[in-house]
N, C-alpha and C positions, 0 to 999 in steps of 0.2 A: 410396190411393183416387185414381183418375183424376179430372181436373177435370170431365169430361162427366157424372159422376154427381151433381155438386153440386146442379143445379137440382131434380132429383127429391127429393134428400135434404132440401133446405130447405123445399120446398113440402109434403112429407110431414110434416116436423117441425111446420110451421105448423098443418096440419090436426089433428095429434095434440094440439098444445097447446090448440087451441080445444075439441076434444072432451073432453080431460081436465079442462079448467077447468070446463066445464059439468057433467060427471059428478061432480066432486068438490065442488061448491058446498055440498051439504048436509053433507058430512063436515067441512068447515071451519067450519060455522055455530057450533059450540061455542066456537071461538077468535076468529073474526072476526064482528063484528056485520053487516058488509056487505063484499062482495068483488066486484070488477069486473075482468075480464080482457079484453084486446084485443091486437091484433097488426097489424103491417104487413108485407106481402110486397112487395118491390120488385125491379125489374130495370132496370139502366141500362148502356147500351153507348155508348162514345165512340170516334169515328174522327178521326184526325189529318188536318187539312185539307191539309197540304203533300204527303202521299203516300198518304192513304187507309188507312193501317195502323190496326188496332184498338188503341186506347190502353188501354181497359179493358172488361171484360165482367162487371160486378158483378151478383150476385143476393144479396139480403139478407133476413133475417127479424128483425123487431124486436118481441118480445113486451113487454107492459106489464101490470103488476098493480097495482091500487089497492085497498087494504083499509082499512076502518074498524075500529079496535080499541076495546075498552072504555077508558073514561077520556078519550074524545074525542081519541084518537090516530089518526093516519093513516100507513099504510105504503105506500111507492111503490117498485116495482122495475122497471127497464127493462134489457133485454138486447139483444144484437145478435149474430147469426150471419151471417157474410158470406163469400162466395167470389168470387174473381176469376179467371176462366179464363185471362186473358192474363198475369198476374203481371209487369206492367211498372211499376206504381206503387211496389211494394215487392218487388223481385226477391229470390227465395229466401226464407229465414226470417229476419225481422228479429230482431236481438239484444235489443232492448228495454232496453238498458243505461240509457237515460234515464228509465225508469219504476221506481218503487218495486215490490218484488216483489208486494205485495198488490194492485197496480193494473195488473198486466200482463195482456195478452191470452193466451188459449190458442191457439197457432199449430198448425195441422194441415197438414203438408206445405208446399208452396210456394204453395198456392192458397186455403186456408181459415183462418178464425179465429173465435173466440167471445170475447165480452167482456161483462162486467157493466158496463153503462154507468152506471147510477145505482141506488142503494139507500139510501133515507133514511126517517127517521121524523119526522113533524111533530107538534108538540104545543104546548100553552099552559099557562102558569102565571101567573095574574093578568094583568098588563100585559106579561108576557114571552112571546114566541113563539119557538120554536126548531125548527131542522131539523138533524138529526144523521145523518151518513152520507155516502155518495159522491154528489156533486151538482155542479151548475154554479152559479156565483155571477156574476150579471150586474151590472156597474157602469156600463158605457158605453152610449151610444145611437148612436154613429157607424156609418155604413154602410161596411163593408170596411176601416176604419181604426181603430186603437186608441190611446187616450190613457190612460183610466182603467180600461178593461176588461182588467186584467192579472192578475186573481186566478187564473184557470185558464190553463194553457199550451195551445198550439194544436198540432194535428196537421197537418203540411204535406204529407201524402200527395198532395194535389191542390192544393198552394199555397194560394191564398185563394179558390178557385172555389166550394166548398160553402158553405152557410149557416153562420153562427157557431155555431149550436146543434149542428151536426154536426162542426165543427172543434174546438170546445173539448174538452179532455180533463177529464172530471169528476174531482174530488179528494175524498178523505175529509176531511170538514170538520165542525167544530162551528160552526153559524151561529145566532146569537141576536139577536133584535131586541126592543128595549124601547120602549114607547110613552111619549113625553114630551109630553103635550098634543097639539099639532098636529105634533109632530116625532117622528122615530123614530131611535133609536141602534142601529146594527148592529155586532156584534162578531164577528170571525172568528178561529178557530184552525184551522190547517191542518197537521196532522202527517203530511203526505204528500209525500215527496221525489220527485215526478214532474215532469218538465220537458218541453219541446217535443219532438215527434217530428220529427226532421230526416231527410229521405230520404237513403239511402245512395248511394254512388257507383254509377252505372249506372241509377238510377231516372229515370223520365220527368221529374220535377220536382226533380232534383238541383240544389242551389245551385251556381252557377259564377261569379256576379258578384263582382268584386273588392271590392264594397261589403260583402260578408258572408263571403267566403272568402279567407284569406291566400294569397299567392303560394306556389307550390311551390318547394322548394329546387332550385337548378340541377342539371341532369343530371350525375351523377358525384360529387356531394357526398353523403357518408354522412349519413343521417337516422335519428335515434332517436325513435320515437314512444312517449311514456310513457302509461300507463293514465290514463283520465279520473279526475280527482279529484272524485268526486260526493258530495254530502252524504248521510249515511246515519243520523245520530242522530235518532231519531223526535221527541224533545222539543226538544233544543237547536237542531236545524236546521229547526224548524217555521216556517211563515210566519204572521204575524198581521196583522189589518187592522181598521179601524173606519170606519164611514160614518155621518154625521149628515145626515139628509134632512128637509126641511121644505117646507111650502107657504105662501108669504107673498105676499099681494096679487096672486094669480094666477101667481106664479112658483114653479116646482119647483126647489128649490135643494139642493145637497149639498156636504158637505166630506168628503174622502176621505183616508185614510192607509193605506199598505200597506208593511210591512217584509217583504221577500221576497228569495229568490234569483232573479236574472234567469233566464228560461226557456231562453235560448240560451247555451251556454258560451263562455268567452273562450279563444281559441287563441293561445298565445304561442310564439315561436321564439327560441331562444338560439343564437348562433353561437360556436363555439370552434374552435381549430386542428384538432380531430379531426372536425368536422362540425357538423350542425345538430340540436338537440334540440327537440322539439315537445311542449308540455304543454297540457293542457286542464283548465280549472277553471270551476266555477260561482261567481259572485260575488254578494254581498249588495248590496241597494239599498233606499233609502227613497223611496217615492213619496208626495208630498203634492199634493193638488189639489182640484178641485171642479167642479161642473157647474151649468148653469142652463137653463131652457126656459120659454117662455110662448107662448100662442096668442092671436093677434089676428085674429078673424074667420076668414079662410081661410089665414092665414099663421102659421107656427110658427117662432120663433127659438130656437135652442139652441146650446149650446157646452160645451166641456170644456177644462180647463187642468190640466196636470200638471208638477210639478217632480221630476225623478228624479236621485238622487245616484249617483255611481260608475259611469257608463256607460263602456263601453270601445269604442274605434274603431280600425280597422286603419290603420297608417301605412306609407307607402312609403319612409321614410327607412331606408337600410341601417345607419346609425349608431345607430338606436334599439336599446336593449338587449334588448327582447322583441317588437318589432313591433306593439305596441298602445299607445294612450295613454288615459288616464282623464280624464274631465271630467263635470261635471253637465250635464243637458240640460233645457231648458224646451220643452214641447210643448203645442200647443193645436189644437182643431178648432172651427170656426164653421160652423153649418149653418142653412140657410133652406129651409123646406118650404112649398110652396104647393099647396093643394087646391082647384082651381077648381070641381070637382064632387065629388059623393060617391064617385064611382068612379075618380077620376083624382088622382094625386099626382106632383108635380114637386119635386125636392129637389136642392140643391147644397151642397157642403162644401168648405171650405178647411182643409187640414191643414198644420201647420208644426212641425218639430223643430229647435231651435236649440241647438247646442253652446255652452256658456257660456264656455269657454276657447278662445282662438285658438292652436291647436297646429300648428306647421309639419309638413307632410308627410302630414296625415290624408287618407285616400282620399275620404271624403265631404266635401261642402261644409259650411261652418259652419252654414248654414241649409238644411235639406232640406224640400221641400214637395211636396204633391200637391193636385190639385183633382179632385173627383168630381161626377158628375151622375147622378141616378137618376130614371127615369120609370116609373110603374106605372099600368096601366089595367085595370080589370075590365069585362067586358061579357057579353052573352048571359045576363042574369039572374044575374050573379056566378058563372057556371059556367066562365068562362075568364078568365085573367089573363096579361097581357103585362108583362114587366119588361125594362128596359135600364139597365145600370150601366156607366158609363165612368169610369176613373181615369187621370189624366194626371200624370206627373211634371213638376214645374216646373223641375227641374235637369237631368235627363238626356234629356228629350224622349220617353221611352218610356212605355208605358201598356198598359191592358187595356180591351177592350170586351166586355161579357158580356150576352147576351140569353137570355130564357127565356119559354116559353109553356106554360101548364098548362091542361088542359081536363078538366073533370069529366064523364066519360062516364056514370057512374051515381053514386049517393050514396056509394059506397065504392070507386070505381075512377077514378084520375086518370092521364091520359097527359101526358107531359112531352117537350118538344123544346127544346134549348138550343144555344148556340154561345158560344165564348170565343176571342177573337183577341188575342194578344199582339203588340206591335210596338215598334220602336225598337232602340237599340244593344244588342248582346249583353252589354255591361258594366252595363246598367241592371238594376234590381230586377225589372222586368217584362220587359224585352227579352231577358233571359237565357233565357226560355221561348218564344222565337219558334217553335221547332220543335214545341212542345206545343200550339199552337192546335188547336181541335177543334170538332166538332159532336157532339151527344149526343141520344139518344132513350131513353125508358124509360116505366115505369108504376109506380104504387103501388096496391096492393089492400089495403083495410082490412078486417080480420076482427073 
């Protein structure tokens, strides 16, 4: 099927979904006490600012069903059908080796995909509430940066430009929360061996920075690439987590623990007389931390602290046996939000990641930091919103400036205009995407 047929297919599917959901409401009444169906149809096109080339031409359809079942149970299902006429963000057909088989997308040709985003059941049993199924679990509050919000892996198809809700990869999870007076204890069991989606070579947002990508073997040196050693045992390779949250004297507090596989694999190289052997493994880590926030009139103070074991960083030392070193890392983010009026928000954050061992030859600095500034203003009776997010690296001098403008034309039609500018050294985490700076336009139509 050629890509120019996709817009008609997706819009037609959207209309069929709405018509079918309305027509079948009575037939489902014997099973569901109440059912509500909705959907979003969206179009977004992005143009690269350096040469005017089209970076993406997405059209997507996202249906959602919410149903109330007997016994005070609720069922939620969210899907996504998406087509990109340009095929620059994920060229060809992604192999999806980083995803568990039951969490993979259905890929159609080089341009289309279908995905079950979320499917979960909510219920209560006394003081215990539970959510079982494919879902997102949100632990952090930081803007664009993560310390504690590591439960779900991320999709780096567009690096960090989309909202977290669209970048998180939902996981099959048993999520239970128990009320303990003014506190809540959350327990997570995640038998889903799905990890971060890293763009392949040739993609617009392919990682090239030496901070995250090891140096290639010299030309002429034989290289053997071993298959990725990916966890596959549903139970023994599960992730588990716990979070205790409470509200004490105006403070929202939490203690967090997560035993998980790091979402990005560790790439090792071993040199022998016959050449270089490259292996890729996912490694376990313990995350221990907590968060706090409080509001004083127009000012909110918030923060997160995390201690992670077994982090791996690339080293430039040729004498190192495998090209990576292991150390624990202490990370924190401090945020200050100021809301001078009901429709204006100003926010700033300081993020710092500190490697606890001083290891010679490591590419990254012992302390890596970023600072961010967010400004948001709504106007025209809340029908329009302007956002500006700037993230600046304190080590490499590179960064990102992202702006967005949303205007509600009608109650169910929103027009969006945005821009993203990367700057700085090509070796930096943000500067590596200098050529991917863009402007975008689009709309979302609610059904």
